[in-house]
N, C-alpha and C positions, 0 to 999 in steps of 0.2 A: 745668381742669386734673385730669384722673384722678392720684391717687398716684402709680402708675406711668410717668406721662407725661415725656415729656423734651421741652426745645425747643431750637431751634438760633437765634443770634442772628447778622446780619452786619454787617460795617461795615467802613469804611475806617480808616485812623492818623486822621482829624479825628474819628471819633464813636466807635469799641468801648471807647475807657477809661471814657466815661460809661456807656454801656450796662450794660458790667460792674458799673458802681458802681450802676446803679440797681436792676438785678437781683440784687446782692447786699442792696441794703438792702432789697429787697422778700422776700429769705429764700431767695434760689436757691441753690442749691448746684453750683458750676461743677467738671465733669467734664472738660472738655479743652479746649484752645483750638487750633484746627486751623488752620493757614494755606494759604490758597488761593494756588498760585501762577499766574498766567494766561499762558497760551500765546499771545494775542493781546490785548495790551493796550490802551487807550486812546494812542494817540501824545503825547507831550511835545512839542506845537507851538513852545514857547517857548524849549524849552532852558534854562531858568533852575532845574529842579528833576531830581530823578531820577524815571524814570518810576514811577507806581504802577503796580506788575504781581502787588501783591498783595493778599486780602483775608482778615480774621481770622473765622473761626467761633466763635463759644461754643457749648458745649454744656454744658446744664445741666439740673437736675432741681429738682422743687419745694421740698426740702430737704432735708437731710444724710443721714437715715434713709431715703429714697427707694428703693423696690426693686422691680423686675422690670420695669423697663427694658432695653430691649436694644441691642446693637450687635452686628453681622454682619460678622466680618472679611473673610468672602469677600466680601463687597458693595462693601466698603470699598476692596480690593486689586484689583478688576476695573477692567478694562482703559479706558482712556476712549473714548467714541464719537467714530471720525474722521468 
């Protein structure tokens, strides 16, 4: 990765905490957690748990002193395609 690169990792509640720990152990600096609220999650056929209607994304850079990565709020706030 270039020093200014950032990375996104996505996972469910089953594995996202492991992914975060591994990334931190490798020296990545976590910038944000983003919660993706699914509008059409997989149905909960057995009705034995809550529906998994979210996933967590981790946004990270290679190390704490990384500079030059970008965040474009206009893209983040753009309406979802229908």
